[in-house]
BAMIPA-764231 format. One line per field, with one value per residue (C-alpha): residue number from 1; residue in three letters; chain; y, z negated, x negated. Coordinates in Angstrom, 2 decimals, always signed. Each point is the difference from the previous one (the first is absolute). Example, Ala and Ser with C-alpha at 12.3 -4.5 7.8 and 13.67 -1.06 7.14 Angstrom:
<nodes>
num: (1; 2)
residuo: (Ala; Ser)
cadena: (A; A)
v: (-4.50; +3.44)
w: (-7.80; +0.66)
u: (-12.30; -1.37)
</nodes>
This chain:
<nodes>
num: (1; 2; 3; 4; 5; 6; 7; 8; 9; 10; 11; 12; 13; 14; 15; 16; 17; 18; 19; 20; 21; 22; 23; 24; 25; 26; 27; 28; 29; 30; 31; 32; 33; 34; 35; 36; 37; 38; 39; 40; 41; 42; 43; 44; 45; 46; 47; 48; 49; 50; 51; 52; 53; 54; 55; 56; 57; 58; 59; 60; 61; 62; 63; 64; 65; 66; 67; 68; 69; 70; 71; 72; 73; 74; 75; 76; 77; 78; 79; 80; 81; 82; 83; 84; 85; 86; 87; 88; 89; 90; 91; 92; 93; 94; 95; 96; 97; 98; 99; 100; 101; 102; 103; 104; 105; 106; 107; 108; 109; 110; 111; 112; 113; 114; 115; 116; 117; 118; 119; 120; 121; 122; 123; 124; 125; 126; 127; 128; 129; 130; 131; 132; 133; 134; 135; 136; 137; 138; 139; 140; 141; 142; 143; 144; 145; 146; 147; 148; 149; 150; 151; 152; 153; 154; 155; 156; 157; 158; 159; 160; 161; 162; 163; 164; 165; 166; 167; 168; 169; 170; 171; 172; 173; 174; 175; 176; 177; 178; 179; 180; 181; 182; 183; 184; 185; 186; 187; 188; 189; 190; 191; 192; 193; 194; 195; 196; 197; 198; 199; 200; 201; 202; 203; 204; 205; 206; 207)
residuo: (Met; Ile; Asp; Leu; Ile; Lys; Gln; Asp; Glu; Asp; Arg; Asn; Glu; Met; Pro; Ser; Ser; Leu; Glu; Gly; Gln; Phe; Leu; Val; Ala; Met; Pro; Asn; Leu; Lys; Gly; Pro; His; Phe; Glu; Arg; Ser; Val; Val; Tyr; Leu; Cys; Ser; His; Ser; Gln; Asp; Gly; Ala; Met; Gly; Leu; Val; Val; Asn; Gln; Val; Ser; Thr; Gln; Ile; Thr; Phe; Pro; Asp; Leu; Leu; Arg; Gln; Val; Asp; Ile; Leu; Gly; Glu; Asn; Asp; Asp; Met; Ile; Asn; Leu; Pro; Met; Pro; Ala; Arg; Gly; Met; Asp; Val; Leu; Asn; Gly; Gly; Pro; Val; Asp; Gln; Gly; Arg; Gly; Phe; Val; Leu; His; Ser; Ala; Asp; Tyr; Lys; Leu; Glu; Ser; Ser; Thr; Leu; Ala; Val; Ser; Asp; Glu; Ile; Cys; Leu; Thr; Ala; Thr; Val; Glu; Ile; Leu; Arg; Ala; Leu; Ala; Glu; Gly; Arg; Gly; Pro; Lys; Ser; Ala; Leu; Leu; Thr; Leu; Gly; Tyr; Ala; Gly; Trp; Ser; Pro; Gly; Gln; Leu; Glu; Asp; Glu; Leu; Gln; Ser; Asn; Ser; Trp; Leu; Thr; Cys; Ser; Ala; Asp; Ser; Ser; Leu; Leu; Phe; Asp; Cys; Thr; Pro; Gly; Glu; Arg; Tyr; Asp; Arg; Ser; Leu; Gln; Leu; Met; Gly; Ile; Asp; Leu; Ser; Met; Leu; Ser; Ser; Glu; Ala; Gly; His; Ala)
cadena: (A; A; A; A; A; A; A; A; A; A; A; A; A; A; A; A; A; A; A; A; A; A; A; A; A; A; A; A; A; A; A; A; A; A; A; A; A; A; A; A; A; A; A; A; A; A; A; A; A; A; A; A; A; A; A; A; A; A; A; A; A; A; A; A; A; A; A; A; A; A; A; A; A; A; A; A; A; A; A; A; A; A; A; A; A; A; A; A; A; A; A; A; A; A; A; A; A; A; A; A; A; A; A; A; A; A; A; A; A; A; A; A; A; A; A; A; A; A; A; A; A; A; A; A; A; A; A; A; A; A; A; A; A; A; A; A; A; A; A; A; A; A; A; A; A; A; A; A; A; A; A; A; A; A; A; A; A; A; A; A; A; A; A; A; A; A; A; A; A; A; A; A; A; A; A; A; A; A; A; A; A; A; A; A; A; A; A; A; A; A; A; A; A; A; A; A; A; A; A; A; A; A; A; A; A; A; A)
v: (-153.37; +1.07; +3.59; +0.03; -0.47; +2.78; -0.46; +0.05; +3.76; +0.55; -2.58; +2.06; +2.84; -1.73; -1.26; -1.84; -1.95; -3.49; -1.18; -3.65; -0.71; -1.87; +1.55; -2.44; +0.72; +0.58; -1.89; +3.19; +0.36; -1.44; -0.30; -2.52; +1.23; +0.59; -2.06; -2.27; +1.17; +0.17; +2.68; +0.27; +3.69; +0.52; +3.79; +2.57; +3.69; +3.42; -0.67; -3.01; -3.72; -3.14; -3.58; -3.53; -2.14; -3.30; -2.33; -0.04; -2.70; +0.75; -2.36; +1.42; -0.99; -2.45; +0.56; -2.17; +1.95; +3.24; -1.37; -0.84; +3.50; +1.53; -2.63; -1.67; -3.25; -1.09; -0.93; -3.69; +0.00; -2.28; +1.61; -3.13; +1.58; +2.81; -0.31; -1.22; +3.39; +1.58; -2.79; +0.71; +3.79; +1.83; +3.13; +2.46; +2.93; +2.78; +2.78; +1.91; +2.12; -1.09; -3.58; -0.99; +0.58; -2.51; +0.78; -2.48; +0.30; -2.11; -0.80; +2.19; -2.67; +1.14; +3.50; +1.54; +3.19; +3.02; -2.20; -1.40; +2.13; -1.09; +0.75; -1.42; -2.00; -3.23; +0.89; +1.45; +0.93; -0.59; +0.68; -1.16; -2.93; -1.02; -1.16; -2.12; -1.59; -0.61; -1.68; -2.18; -1.07; -0.72; +2.83; +2.47; +0.94; -2.71; +1.33; +1.98; +0.85; +1.49; +2.44; +1.56; +3.59; +2.08; +2.15; +3.74; +2.89; +3.69; +2.45; -0.17; -2.74; -2.83; +2.21; +0.72; -3.72; -0.70; +2.74; -1.60; -3.38; -1.76; -1.58; -1.46; +0.29; -2.25; -0.68; -2.24; -3.59; -1.63; -3.44; +1.17; +1.04; -3.00; -2.93; +0.31; -0.74; +3.05; -1.31; -0.08; +3.51; +1.97; -2.10; -0.35; +3.77; +0.44; -2.67; +1.87; +2.99; -2.13; +0.80; -2.34; +0.78; -0.91; +2.75; +2.59; +2.99; +2.81; +2.28; -1.85; +2.04; -0.71; -2.86)
w: (+43.50; +0.43; -0.66; +3.44; +1.62; +0.58; -1.77; +1.50; -0.14; +2.30; +2.63; +1.90; +0.64; +3.05; +2.51; +1.99; -3.02; +0.80; -3.58; -0.12; +3.51; +1.36; +1.54; +2.42; +1.07; +3.67; +1.58; +0.09; -3.80; -1.38; -3.39; -2.85; -1.65; +2.89; +3.04; +0.92; -3.17; -0.92; -2.58; -1.92; -0.69; -3.56; +0.20; +2.78; -0.48; +0.78; -2.84; +1.72; +0.15; -1.98; +1.21; -0.53; +2.53; -0.11; +2.22; -1.33; -2.57; -2.55; +0.00; -3.30; -2.45; -0.42; -1.83; -2.98; -0.17; -0.13; -2.74; -2.03; +0.48; -1.51; -2.79; +1.22; +0.46; -2.34; +1.38; -0.49; +1.04; +2.94; +2.93; +0.17; -2.86; +2.33; +1.82; +3.57; +1.75; -2.16; +0.70; +3.71; -0.17; +2.04; -1.21; +2.89; +0.72; -0.07; +1.15; -0.81; -2.86; -3.67; +0.78; -3.65; -0.38; +0.89; +1.90; +0.42; +2.82; -0.88; +0.54; -1.66; -2.46; -2.49; -1.41; -2.95; -1.32; +0.67; +1.75; +3.12; +3.09; +2.47; +3.38; +1.83; -0.84; +0.34; -1.00; -3.23; -1.27; -3.54; -1.15; -3.61; -1.84; -1.13; +3.47; +0.22; -3.30; +1.27; +3.15; -2.07; -2.25; +2.80; -0.87; +2.65; +3.31; +2.41; +2.64; -0.54; +1.43; -1.86; +1.22; -1.61; +1.14; +2.38; +3.10; -0.37; +2.43; -0.81; +1.28; +3.79; +0.30; +0.88; +2.48; +1.71; +0.17; +1.49; +2.59; +0.96; +0.47; -2.82; -1.25; +1.19; -2.33; -0.49; -2.54; -2.83; -0.07; -3.44; +1.57; +1.47; -3.47; -1.94; +2.40; +2.21; -0.92; +0.04; +3.12; +1.90; -0.84; +2.68; +2.94; -1.52; -0.37; +3.69; +0.86; -1.98; +2.24; +3.13; +0.73; +1.62; -1.44; +3.29; +1.70; -2.73; +0.89; -2.16; +1.73; -1.25; -1.83; -3.08; -0.14)
u: (-96.17; +3.59; -0.99; -1.64; +3.37; +2.47; +3.28; +3.48; +0.49; -2.99; +0.87; +2.53; -2.45; -1.44; +2.58; -2.68; -1.21; -1.24; +0.42; +1.03; -1.34; -2.99; -3.08; -1.62; -3.58; -0.63; -2.94; -2.06; +0.15; -3.24; -1.62; +0.05; +3.19; +2.39; -1.02; +2.96; +1.73; +3.66; +0.83; +3.24; +0.62; +1.22; +0.08; -0.14; +0.76; -1.45; -2.45; -1.56; +0.55; -0.77; +0.22; -1.26; -1.86; +1.87; -2.01; -3.57; -0.74; -2.70; -2.96; -1.24; +2.73; +2.87; +3.27; -1.05; -3.27; +1.97; +2.25; -3.09; -1.38; +3.13; +0.17; +3.19; -1.91; -2.76; -3.41; +0.71; +3.65; +0.72; +1.81; +2.19; +1.95; +1.08; +3.33; -0.37; +0.50; -2.69; -2.49; +0.10; +0.14; -2.63; -1.75; -0.03; -2.28; +2.58; -2.31; -3.16; +1.39; +0.07; -0.99; +0.00; +3.74; +2.68; +3.20; +2.85; +2.52; +2.98; +3.65; +2.60; +1.15; -2.66; -0.34; -1.81; +1.56; -2.22; -2.59; +1.66; +0.54; +2.67; -1.56; +3.02; +3.11; -2.00; -3.55; -1.38; -3.45; -1.26; -3.55; -0.20; -1.56; +3.50; +1.00; -3.16; +0.96; +3.53; -1.33; -2.34; +2.87; +2.47; +2.40; -1.09; +1.62; +1.07; -2.40; -3.19; -3.39; -2.93; -2.62; -3.03; -0.42; +2.07; -0.27; +0.53; +0.34; -0.28; +2.66; +0.16; -2.64; +2.34; +1.84; -3.33; -0.78; +3.41; -0.55; -3.31; +1.73; -1.82; +3.22; +3.26; +2.97; +2.98; +2.72; -1.11; +1.17; -0.01; -0.46; -3.30; -1.14; +1.21; +0.44; -3.10; -3.58; -2.32; -1.70; +3.29; +1.18; -1.85; +1.18; +3.46; +0.35; -0.81; +2.54; +2.64; -0.66; +0.04; -3.63; -2.51; -3.44; -1.69; +1.98; -0.51; -2.15; -1.31; +2.49; +3.08; +2.61; +2.02; +2.45)
</nodes>
């Protein structure tokens, strides 16, 4: 789904772009998709924003199940044949849009020409079946997380949500993406900002 993401020539049009940063849900933000969510923003310009929720594990599908759906694993293939990182990979609910499509955030040691977008120096995004195959065969990126679906904002929508204090923002930390479990990412993101959740009010500003 790389076509959803603005390319390099468009990124400089918005000096206040939050691309490559985290959005961290404030306590007043409710709903099944975004309550206590951490979103990694892959794109943010005057045309809108696109990001991936990185801390909500899907209860509907496992990584081996997904590999079977795209014919990388056969129906009778044992997941023990997968490399160790792939066996333990979670499938995350990336957001309410296009939930049948997979998106992989990963370290910059792996790139597919014309398919991989470098969001930052450390973090890339690839949304093709080929990266799933590479992960299953042990030749993918050193670090990766997989989401189904994404979160999208129309022009001005995210800015309105920031104005209404629905989100905190902070610089992305690759260790939070790749070294923490999904369940740890919300509290860890607040710790990175030096924020105690028990002291956080709906009137807090941006970090």
